[in-house]
C-alpha angles and dihedrals in degrees: 000000000000135000109242125233104216126176113275124211114201125178133182123182107293092359127088119191131185114198121187125188093198097062140298119309133174112284123219118257113262135196109237115189127207093264092059100033091096087066104066114213090229092056094050090045093053092045095055093041091054090050091051093052095046094047089051091051090053093052094047090050091050094051089048089053090237106142093175090057091053091059102068099052091038091053090049090053091047100045109032110108119234108250118254084241092065117108111264090231089069092067104093093039092049089052091055092046091049091050093054091045089053090053090053091049092049096042115129095202139031094249092058091045091050094050093047092049092052091048089050089055091050090052090054090051092049089054093050090048095049093048092044090238115165114221122184133170124214104218139156122248123273117289112261121268117255144160121282136021101296099067090037092056091046088058089048089055092048092048093049090053093052092048092050091049090047088052097050099037088038105231128155091197093054093041093050091046091059094041091052092056091045091053093063118123111288123244117276114248090252090060094054116096094214127129111264090244093063099028095105092050093046091048090053092051091048089054091047091054092056092045088056089055091053091046091050096056110105097012111145104171112091094218091054091050091049091051092055094042092050091052089048094054092047093049091049089054093049092048094049089050093051095047093045089235114173124246118290 
């Protein structure tokens, strides 16, 4: 399982940014008026791109059950100062995001780190919503369904990405798209590659993951979305630990 790095389109009034997590590409020309010229497009682009990378690192570390690996990107998110070129309106939202990142960095267990990371994502989404920023991700469709755990987990990974993007954009359409895929019927116990001694527990967690997907469909309140997504990340970590699955 891996968290994808799709292209991210981010626009603020009078500023159009294209962020890619797979390398630099040409960005569209944008009209920048005198009121926004003090906020160079390149600065805003780099700022959002760094956030995207670090938030992805945090989620990967959580799913891997690696609390130590959560700390570095979470501390970066908590401590990096907003550039003087950042719009003043970002201030209060950045403070909230930094506070949740600090909680993730200081977390003493994976569950706490997962919940703080999800709340951090919700804070990002609240900022985008308040500033009327438009955030869109260019992604491929969901991996095809198939028999066995491998294609099933690939669809889990795709769904988790869509839900995260729906949280930070924020976008109900994107969020629901991921939740819908996550709500699919769970694997049967015979399809799980868990040791017989933990099979019942793993099967229960697999069922819980899909129940979370069903619960998530139609949620519109950011805090509610964050609650479900935090539980999802924590359950993924617990399941991977029980099955002895390698790092993603």
